[in-house]
C-alpha positions in Angstrom: 89.9 119.8 88.9 93.3 120.7 90.5 92.5 118.5 93.5 91.9 115.5 91.1 95.2 116.2 89.3 97.1 116.3 92.6 95.5 113.1 93.8 96.5 111.4 90.5 100.1 112.6 90.8 100.5 111.0 94.2 99.0 107.6 93.3 101.3 104.8 94.2 100.2 102.1 91.8 100.4 98.4 92.4 104.0 98.4 93.6 103.5 101.2 96.1 100.3 99.6 97.5 102.2 96.3 98.0 104.7 98.0 100.3 101.9 99.2 102.5 100.1 95.9 102.4 103.2 94.0 103.4 103.7 96.0 106.6 100.1 96.0 107.7 98.7 93.5 110.2 97.2 90.4 108.5 93.5 90.4 108.0 92.0 87.8 110.4 89.2 87.0 108.0 91.6 86.0 105.2 92.9 82.5 105.2 96.7 82.3 105.2 99.2 79.4 105.0 102.7 78.9 106.2 104.3 79.5 102.8 102.6 82.8 102.2 103.5 84.1 105.7 107.2 83.1 105.1 107.2 84.8 101.7 105.9 88.0 103.2 108.4 87.8 106.0 111.3 87.4 103.6 109.9 90.3 101.5 109.8 92.5 104.6 113.4 91.7 105.5 114.6 92.4 101.9 112.8 95.7 101.7 114.2 96.9 105.0 117.7 95.8 104.0 117.5 97.5 100.7 116.3 100.8 102.3 119.1 100.6 104.8 121.7 100.0 102.1 120.4 103.0 100.1 120.6 105.2 103.2 124.1 104.1 104.0 125.1 104.7 100.4 123.7 108.2 100.4 125.4 109.0 103.8 128.7 107.8 102.4 128.3 109.9 99.3 127.4 113.1 101.2 130.1 112.8 103.9 
């Protein structure tokens, strides 16, 4: 029972799972087109820039 509650607490949901899917290697069995690859590439860049900005902001606040 406690194990199930702990597993439920750490569930990421759809948004968290998307972050993991974006940074995984593409599945060779799935068909992909140029627009989809570019969209995921732009999403990777924006996620990384957002995380960098948050880290810089936190460092400036602490120091």
